[in-house]
Steps between C-alpha positions, in 0.01 A plus 500: 500500500201301375266773623685766295486279193125453548447875528688562176296235320182652641605846381579367152155339481337828602705679234386258228141541616532879477628471144210275405248738654631801310523310173879492466637178351734313730719313252702809412506631859647201684848626425414862584631661815275576796606822673359551849419827673607577769697171536743568213421865422383770738273669245288398205685746280835339584361160405370636166846646427665163569243289314524367147217444252279214615604515864251502787517750784329365810414779745406392850259674739597846612473866400733625228498880476649535154431585141537188282594527131473155337731523201526128424266215408483343843240351733436683828309306764384639832312331782163678492229401587653238735716767660573857399783583262459878486664742257440845648588845375850612606537835671616675182237342273317827434811709442753272331472560125678172424179320594313682225470347155416637158615232260302648210501876567291581194220276627517492879539743786752398767374289790668387819483122542557306819557186288591530133530216248736641238455506120580180313476270800265210572486503877268323745403660830285312751423501871589857604327778687585823318414786733541862397399633838173682553494782411806576283626848590636688201451836333621402152274408209657158451270199514586217740474134400525184707612257225593645161526264203697731274493373137563150632330162502423412859295274721384683810308248706379455856623831641337754728540860383379783720546854617563713190318821591700810395457779752625844584765561765237505774387150409169597342435271200519690174196524272722572199814286531489139389596179676500160330510148641626299200582655162575342163643760264648518153513271202599137455368397841323166547427512869287303745358672807341221699359437850626821658323697775513876445358773722541864615614640167417832336439500208571167327517155658602322178596721206589372151585773250681564174559871560432802720497730196142559388609670177713227342404144412756256644676261266510205741228369727526309828309177545405377845290223648350628825326222689391385846607818674321645802479877477355708783420867448473779754121500519326833460800729470606839370797326335482376144528122490508246218517126547635360171576752225610413145594818316603632160501177302599251772332164450465151646262321735335605827337203668397352836596806703312624806466877541318681781449843664538752219306827530561874475364755743379758244209400275567771241875476432669270247257206486774239454713620790408189698492198266570131554607393147576749222618463140579843354594597146482151354494662157877548532558127466674440170632212296198275550522484878222284640207623704522515877299228671357598836348185646389328821593792726307576819460873552301670774447838662347580838400855399431658161552875521722512189650174377514252215542126506634432148575769241625415150588757237647463154460183298385138498510397865291236676340507846398141570358313803591757763311560824459874558297659777429830666658762268346822375592372154563126515625453141565772241589449133627819337598555135550128443479310173403130515485501878320224690336511843369146548422254776549744787308517827448866588320582822391826658667834458343770283563393138563141394659547156570843350584527128640836392652652189668839504722492191457453127234590248139388489587252226765319704471120468527366853332203663448438870341174618346484847364147538378417151387138554350286779838334555673840535236679706602743770304488824457865597287552809444732793555838334248785541258564214571778250241714677705467820828587322630151428485241222588141428630614159566863412603631157638850441666592167641849440717679246855585600566842646147575610421553867289249683131557438542674163550413137423227255500132577700231323180318414653258250699305758368141501440346841370146548364478855264205465425207734607672820331401826395795717320286755167644381302374205208724408543759223430786740756382756764447233429839348556663837856364511628612159624853431553559129588862433462464125413863432421814696130423512505127574574358841395148583410178328442385231782659304412733217810405302520170320870447570431416866345161575371420848237239423465204532586477865623194682226246570546231760201304377226356720501120488226239542470123471191275484397138474187425294348207316292514181195272486550420130840328505477375861592132527211328678699187574477418868766689697651666194460864612652610172412628153582353161729694270388369160543843338870501587548135407319548170699817412191725486661736754822521298309560176289773660762681713800458270860479618459635854606254776213280618538289816489123442201461734303795364123449466422841349547870562286695745474871577515645852356839589616709798248746644498702821125466564251218459273703273638620169333837551696553817838384368758769431759235413430227244801319357527178300767233460491176297625170643549137410273259689667167579343157547516524882319835500801721573621770262813619326581852386407534135822682407737332746399139565750471787271719713203345679319834516379783277610862523274803459600842375449679831721567801235588758514230765164440665185288507375366167247260353602289207275352232587191295374487142505215248373517143237221542429508876321737737729742685553482876628758751659447841246534780700756701764759410857374532806694619748519212836670447787506255779388725429133570394180327127488580317219674277294269129582529323163460153515342472120479436408864158655566216701346569763766836578341317674215278806516120442487266206551623164363709666229689179406422141402587201718735264313615193685618625838580848367325808362552645153401782267172417323536384137293607199534880473590505130366847419696677775205658674402458865289185470444171317194462279357415157760705311780292648328177396450634148865600476612148591262334251631718217864415582467122534782332310753780550845386618658843532558710814131577541298666778218248444729214601385543861639167622828597330578157356618642170176494299137621513251215533207342685679501837526880486130530427410261782720687747351836409142367544582426869597863568234690305346767720806559717655848523825648624489647850766761421340845544 
């Protein structure tokens, strides 16, 4: 007796856990009835007939060969994936017209549904294997659907849907008939399609649509959140196959799904016949419906004969932070206004991002943003160059009704495609990865029309960090190994540089040059970055004082020399080229420990136990001489931020003159 009681308690706990997992509140369900199949009812349909609104139907492992029409707001719970609760097609599924639904005959063609969630209900279905059989033998033109959400609000979560391949009577899969895994149809639907596994379907795996009628705009539009589903295509197939398809004004969110193995066998027929995620005819959305957000999906293809990763058409949709790889066209934006393609990682395939326009006049005001800022950059790598038939970004704009390859271009369409990272950084390499068909005579980059912006490109800047001392402000107290910061303490830095942030321990500003050869004549790269020099000889970024390094406007990782300049000291250069990149915080190059750290023969001055840049270069040339002494004499008494204040104590005086006399005749060793 106690054992039976324990089992019932255990089952109740599992039931409450199921409700929590599917997001159904438990306070209103504690008094609801739990109907068990096959314990209390032999079939799922019999349990639905007996249930009341709010009841739960618990279906235990087994195969149930029946059509299920869910006409009430109930919760159906199966046992998959722990064990298999299978709903399979009954023997008369393909001939019994009572399984075919056409709730809105002016908008939808009839379709046979193995499981149907009826209009006006708010049902939950979780933990089932819905198996249409493979293939589905039938000679009619009726589409077959695994789970049909028919003008209802439903949660379809954690199911496995498979085997909807319409075929002829011999069992050969049809290339014209249509099978669907999960469908959301009609208006007033607020549905969630979450964490399902869907495979072996032709043509749609998840289909959300407002109408089948291409000639009439629907009055109501379904909304669906499609997330965390695993969708597996047929690979390279002669059958049309779509992963997730929002059509004719449907809207919502598509996020965190994984889609694989979509390709079509013929390279010349219907280029979207094999597509992972598609939004078609978004322009039908009315009444201020929000854009569709396609985000954080992982989409891949093993072959790329004729397939697309993400295709959006219509109006104001966003493709954000997806990982797409291996498609002939990885992402395509067609006839969109205010569309965004940002933060995506697109790898391989033939074309990274394709932007097309085939409708409207040349004066149409549309905007497409691909990247647009460093924070929103797309990383688009591994595609062939334009010469080899590929592109990282490809633009093709044509007037409506004209065959491909002819006619005028819609050259007024603005496209912002800046700050994208193609994995290459020279102008020639970037040019080879952009196809801008702006007019019939221009192919290639840069664009000849000013409404398309590609540059600037993303720059992951090279970084460098140094430690240097200046002879002038060096504190000669025994063991100090530091510099005085009288200019900061006396407010000369603030008065000179204005309101920009200045570190508390700043001594002065310095300038650092990056060059890719020791000799200036041999350097093809010469970049400069200012920095704050602190009392201990380390630096801070001039623009961002939280960074202990400077950043240069180049992305070419490699071996570089860097030169340190100060307004009243002789410049020094590192003795050997250093390996630098843009991806890590650099190690500090320390000039202060030895003369050999700097290029040339004795290029620095010994100060205490350290080495420092030589003071006294007030005229900014390569050596210290009579002109520098004359400059100091003429400035004696000045208490401003002054280059002749070589000891940097806040004023020009006798100590500056004395210091300069000790360095007259010395020259920089920087070539």
